C-alpha positions as CSV (number, residue, x, y, z in Angstrom):
1,M,61.5,3.1,-28.9
2,N,64.1,0.6,-29.8
3,L,63.3,-2.8,-31.5
4,A,64.0,-4.8,-28.2
5,T,61.5,-2.7,-26.3
6,Q,58.9,-3.1,-29.0
7,I,59.4,-6.9,-29.0
8,S,59.2,-6.9,-25.2
9,N,56.0,-4.9,-25.1
10,S,54.4,-7.2,-27.8
11,A,55.3,-10.3,-25.9
12,L,53.8,-8.8,-22.6
13,S,50.7,-8.0,-24.7
14,I,50.4,-11.6,-26.0
15,T,51.1,-13.0,-22.6
16,G,48.4,-10.8,-21.0
17,T,45.8,-11.8,-23.5
18,A,46.7,-15.4,-23.1
19,Y,46.2,-15.0,-19.3
20,L,42.9,-13.4,-19.8
21,L,41.7,-16.1,-22.2
22,I,42.8,-18.8,-19.6
23,A,41.1,-16.9,-16.8
24,A,37.9,-16.8,-18.8
25,L,38.1,-20.5,-19.6
26,C,38.7,-21.3,-16.0
27,L,35.6,-19.1,-14.9
28,F,33.4,-20.8,-17.4
29,L,34.5,-24.3,-16.2
30,A,33.9,-23.3,-12.7
31,L,30.5,-21.9,-13.3
32,H,29.6,-25.1,-15.3
33,Q,30.7,-27.2,-12.3
34,V,28.7,-25.1,-9.8
35,K,25.6,-25.6,-12.0
36,Q,26.2,-29.4,-11.9
37,L,26.6,-29.2,-8.2
38,V,23.3,-27.2,-7.5
39,I,21.1,-29.4,-9.8
40,P,20.9,-32.4,-7.3
41,I,20.4,-30.1,-4.3
42,G,18.0,-27.7,-5.9
43,P,14.9,-29.3,-4.2
44,L,16.8,-29.0,-0.9
45,I,17.4,-25.4,-1.4
46,R,13.8,-24.8,-2.3
47,A,12.6,-26.6,0.8
48,V,15.0,-24.5,2.9
49,A,13.7,-21.3,1.3
50,A,10.1,-22.5,2.0
51,V,10.8,-23.2,5.7
52,C,12.3,-19.8,6.1
53,T,9.4,-18.0,4.5
54,V,7.0,-20.0,6.8
55,I,9.0,-18.9,9.9
56,L,9.0,-15.4,8.8
57,C,5.4,-15.2,8.0
58,L,4.4,-16.9,11.3
59,S,6.8,-14.5,13.3
60,A,5.3,-11.5,11.5
61,A,1.7,-12.7,12.3
62,L,2.6,-13.2,15.9
63,V,4.1,-9.8,16.3
64,L,1.1,-8.2,14.6
65,L,-1.3,-10.2,16.7
66,T,0.6,-9.1,19.9
67,A,0.6,-5.5,18.8
68,A,-3.2,-5.7,18.1
69,A,-3.8,-7.3,21.6
70,V,-1.6,-4.6,23.3
71,G,-3.2,-1.8,21.4
72,A,-6.8,-3.1,22.3
73,H,-6.2,-2.6,26.1
């Protein structure tokens, strides 16, 4: 390998490392902002999850009661 190729490869390696560091910083900042976004709507998310759970349980109970009624005949 000649000197120019070695310098070029070294520069590419440094550039790639810099890109990875910048990407990691961007991901960290994005995750931090998502956390800040979710904090105020956390109770809303829990309420929606509770409603979905109630609907699922009521639906399952209705199906089981219907199956029991049909099976009894």
